[in-house]
C-alpha positions in Angstrom: 0.0 0.0 -0.1 1.1 3.6 -0.7 2.7 5.0 2.5 0.7 8.2 2.5 -2.6 6.4 2.1 -1.6 4.0 4.8 -0.7 6.9 7.1 -4.0 8.5 6.3 -6.1 5.4 7.0 -4.3 4.9 10.4 -4.8 8.5 11.5 -8.5 8.6 10.4 -9.0 5.3 12.3 -7.8 6.9 15.4 -9.6 10.2 15.0 -12.5 9.6 12.4 -14.3 12.8 13.2 -11.0 14.7 12.0 -10.9 12.9 8.6 -11.4 16.0 6.5 -8.8 18.0 8.4 -6.2 15.2 8.2 -6.7 14.8 4.4 -6.2 18.6 4.0 -3.1 18.6 6.1 -1.5 15.5 4.4 -2.4 16.8 0.8 0.8 19.0 0.8 3.2 16.2 2.0 5.0 13.4 0.3 5.4 10.6 2.7 7.9 7.7 2.6 8.2 4.9 5.1 11.5 5.1 7.1 12.3 1.5 6.0 12.1 2.6 2.3 13.9 6.0 2.7 16.8 6.1 0.4 16.2 2.7 -0.9 14.8 3.4 -4.3 17.2 3.1 -7.1 14.8 3.1 -10.0 15.8 6.5 -11.5 19.4 5.5 -11.3 18.7 2.3 -13.2 16.8 4.1 -15.8 19.7 6.4 -16.5 22.0 3.5 -16.9 19.5 1.8 -19.2 19.3 4.9 -21.3 23.1 5.1 -21.5 23.2 1.4 -22.6 20.7 2.1 -25.3 22.4 5.1 -26.6 25.5 3.1 -27.0 23.4 0.5 -28.9 22.7 3.1 -31.4 19.1 4.2 -30.5 18.1 7.6 -32.0 17.8 10.7 -29.8 14.0 10.8 -30.3 13.6 7.3 -29.2 15.8 7.8 -26.1 13.8 10.9 -25.3 10.5 9.0 -25.4 12.0 6.3 -23.3 13.1 8.8 -20.7 9.7 10.5 -20.5 7.8 7.3 -20.2 10.1 5.6 -17.6 10.4 8.7 -15.6 6.6 9.0 -15.5 6.7 5.3 -14.1 9.3 6.3 -11.5 7.2 9.0 -10.2 4.2 6.6 -9.5 6.3 3.5 -8.5 9.4 4.9 -6.7 10.8 1.6 -5.4 14.0 -0.5 -5.6 13.9 -2.2 -8.9 14.1 -5.7 -7.3 11.0 -4.9 -5.2 8.8 -3.9 -8.2 6.0 -6.5 -8.7 3.7 -7.4 -11.5 0.9 -5.9 -9.4 2.8 -2.5 -9.3 2.9 -2.5 -13.1 -0.7 -3.4 -13.4 -1.7 -0.7 -11.0 0.4 1.8 -13.2 -1.3 0.6 -16.4 -4.6 1.1 -14.7 -3.4 4.6 -13.7 -2.7 5.4 -17.4 -6.1 4.3 -18.4 -7.7 6.6 -15.8 -5.6 9.5 -17.2 -7.7 9.0 -20.4 -4.7 7.6 -22.6 -5.6 5.8 -25.7 -5.0 2.0 -25.9 -2.3 2.6 -28.5 -0.5 5.0 -26.1 -0.8 2.7 -23.2 0.6 -0.1 -25.3 3.7 2.2 -26.1 4.2 2.5 -22.3 3.9 -1.2 -21.9 6.4 -1.8 -24.6 8.9 0.6 -23.0 8.5 -1.0 -19.6 9.0 -4.4 -21.2 12.2 -3.3 -22.9 13.5 -1.8 -19.6 12.7 -4.8 -17.4 14.1 -7.2 -20.0 17.3 -5.3 -19.9 17.5 -5.5 -16.1 16.8 -9.2 -16.4 19.5 -9.6 -19.0 21.9 -7.6 -16.9 21.1 -9.9 -13.8 19.9 -6.8 -11.9 16.6 -8.5 -11.0 15.9 -12.2 -10.5 12.3 -12.2 -11.9 10.9 -10.1 -14.6 7.7 -8.5 -13.4 6.7 -7.9 -17.1 6.5 -11.6 -17.8 2.8 -11.8 -17.0 1.8 -8.4 -18.5 0.0 -9.2 -21.8 -0.2 -6.6 -24.7 -3.5 -4.9 -25.3 -5.6 -6.0 -28.2 -5.4 -3.0 -30.6 -7.1 -2.9 -34.0 -3.9 -2.1 -36.1 -5.7 -2.1 -39.4 -8.1 0.5 -38.1 -5.3 2.6 -36.5 -3.4 2.6 -39.8 -6.4 3.2 -42.1 -5.3 5.7 -44.8 -7.4 8.7 -45.9 -10.0 8.1 -48.4 -10.1 10.3 -51.6 -13.1 12.2 -50.2 -11.3 12.7 -46.9 -8.3 14.0 -48.6 -10.4 16.5 -50.5 -12.0 17.7 -47.3 -8.7 18.2 -45.8 -7.6 20.3 -48.8 -10.6 22.4 -48.2 -9.7 22.8 -44.6 -6.5 24.5 -45.5 -6.3 28.3 -44.9 -2.9 29.2 -46.2 -0.5 28.0 -48.9 1.7 26.9 -46.2 -0.9 24.4 -45.0 -1.7 23.4 -48.6 2.0 22.8 -49.4 2.4 20.7 -46.3 -0.7 18.4 -47.1 0.5 18.0 -50.7 4.1 17.6 -50.1 3.6 14.8 -47.3 0.8 12.9 -49.2 2.7 12.9 -52.6 6.1 12.0 -51.2 5.3 9.7 -48.3 8.1 11.4 -46.3 8.6 10.8 -42.7 8.0 13.8 -40.6 11.8 14.1 -39.6 12.7 14.0 -43.4 10.3 16.7 -44.4 11.4 19.2 -41.8 15.0 18.6 -42.8 14.5 19.6 -46.5 16.2 22.9 -47.6 14.8 25.0 -50.4 18.1 24.8 -52.4 18.1 21.1 -52.3 14.7 20.8 -54.3 14.8 19.9 -58.0 11.9 21.9 -59.2 12.1 20.6 -62.8 12.3 17.0 -61.8 10.0 17.5 -58.9 12.3 15.6 -56.6 14.5 16.1 -53.5 17.0 13.9 -51.6 16.0 13.4 -48.0 17.9 12.0 -45.1 16.1 8.9 -43.8 16.7 6.5 -40.8 20.2 5.4 -40.2 21.5 8.4 -42.1 20.5 6.8 -45.4 19.8 9.2 -48.3 17.0 8.6 -50.9 15.3 10.5 -53.6 11.6 11.2 -53.2 9.2 12.8 -55.8 6.3 15.2 -55.3 3.2 15.8 -57.4 2.5 18.8 -59.7 -0.1 20.0 -57.3 2.5 20.0 -54.5 4.9 21.9 -56.7 2.4 24.6 -57.4 1.4 24.9 -53.7 5.1 24.9 -52.5 6.0 27.7 -55.1 3.0 29.7 -54.1 4.0 29.3 -50.4 7.6 30.2 -50.9 6.6 33.3 -52.9 4.6 34.7 -50.1 6.7 33.9 -47.1 9.3 36.2 -45.6 12.4 34.1 -45.6 14.1 31.0 -44.5 16.5 28.2 -45.8 14.3 25.3 -44.9 11.5 24.2 -47.3 9.1 24.5 -44.3 10.2 27.4 -42.2 8.8 29.2 -39.1 6.8 32.4 -39.9 8.9 34.4 -37.4 12.5 35.6 -37.6 15.1 34.2 -37.9 12.8 31.8 -40.0 14.4 28.5 -38.8 13.0 25.2 -40.0 9.6 24.1 -38.5 9.9 21.9 -35.5 8.2 18.5 -35.9 5.7 19.4 -33.2 4.7 22.6 -35.2 4.0 20.4 -38.2 1.9 18.0 -36.3 -0.1 20.9 -34.8 -0.6 22.4 -38.2 -2.0 19.3 -39.7 -4.2 18.7 -36.7 -5.8 22.1 -37.0 -6.4 21.5 -40.7 -8.1 18.2 -39.8 -10.3 19.8 -37.2 -11.4 22.5 -39.7 -12.2 19.8 -42.3 -14.4 18.1 -39.7 -12.4 14.9 -39.6 -13.2 12.4 -36.9 -9.8 11.0 -37.0 -6.6 12.8 -35.9 -4.7 14.0 -38.9 -1.0 13.7 -38.4 2.1 13.3 -40.6 2.2 9.5 -40.4 -1.4 9.3 -41.7 -0.3 11.1 -44.8 2.5 8.5 -45.3 0.0 5.7 -44.8 -2.3 7.4 -47.5 0.6 7.8 -49.9 1.6 4.1 -49.7 -2.1 2.9 -50.0 -2.8 5.2 -52.9 0.4 4.1 -54.8 -0.3 0.4 -54.3 -4.0 0.7 -55.2 -2.8 2.6 -58.4 -0.7 -0.4 -59.4 2.8 0.7 -58.4 5.1 -2.2 -57.7 5.6 -2.9 -54.0 9.4 -2.7 -54.4 9.2 0.8 -55.8 7.0 1.9 -52.8 9.4 0.2 -50.5 12.2 2.3 -51.9 10.2 5.5 -51.9 9.3 5.0 -48.3 12.8 4.1 -47.3 12.0 0.6 -45.9 14.6 -2.0 -45.8 12.0 -4.8 -45.5 9.1 -5.1 -47.9 6.9 -6.5 -45.0 7.1 -3.1 -43.3 5.8 -1.6 -46.6 2.7 -3.9 -46.6 1.8 -2.8 -43.1 1.6 0.9 -44.4 -0.3 0.1 -47.5 -3.9 -1.0 -47.6 -5.4 -2.6 -50.8 -9.0 -1.7 -51.8 -11.1 -5.0 -52.3 -11.9 -3.7 -55.9 -8.1 -3.6 -56.6 -7.7 -7.1 -55.5 -10.6 -8.2 -57.6 -9.2 -6.4 -60.7 -5.8 -7.8 -60.4 -7.3 -11.3 -60.0 -9.5 -11.0 -63.1 -6.6 -9.5 -65.1 -3.9 -12.2 -64.1 -5.9 -15.4 -63.2 -9.5 -15.4 -64.7 
């Protein structure tokens, strides 16, 4: 039991008529049992884990996400790592649900904890992995990755108020770029005649992506109206630095809200839409794999969703 709650229950048991006053007094205090004082090493182990993962080559973004989620866990379960139980973790997962997190977000926390405790187990820091009995949540991955329909995409275009928003939508949906790749593009790197640009993908690998005629027109209109900046998508305020990833996410979310979309519009959704549209239009899966920067074609198939009519057409064309 939580030390603070235990103390509250014991005091209220002794002086039940003063329960309200006791709760008010204890509300401003953090209480730790004397037997536990200085015993927690969770945050220290988290920092060692993050250092090990950095050496393993994890990206700065992944490490940042790991740190945020693990430190949030440490705030709620501040115990010695060898004392953390499966029930502690179940209680934390329940706490995340009470906060209103989506199942997909809770699953990300579970995956992070699983990675952390597996590492502790592998390093012989703990004798028993408390995550062993924690099951993953059942999430409808197909629904979560469902691309925008042609109608939804048109509504999204109607929801744009500026050429900057139009350029963002068209560039992302016609290139299939990752968010990190899009914000890294410089204006002087764009081949306007070939409607292409070299982007820096995962693992520092470069590849060429292409954008549509519509995207080219929206980009040129946007660039002609903005005040300055070397990045293709720049901040509207001096010194006009490249847009931060979060700024791009917020811009797309606002466009989606204006368009009346029930689903949250985000950069990765545009990437899914690109892959699905390309596959449904008959583009070879290996070409889509290259354009998306995937090393494994199985990953590409996760992003792409074939329409039933496309499957039937291909069957009739090849088999029947």
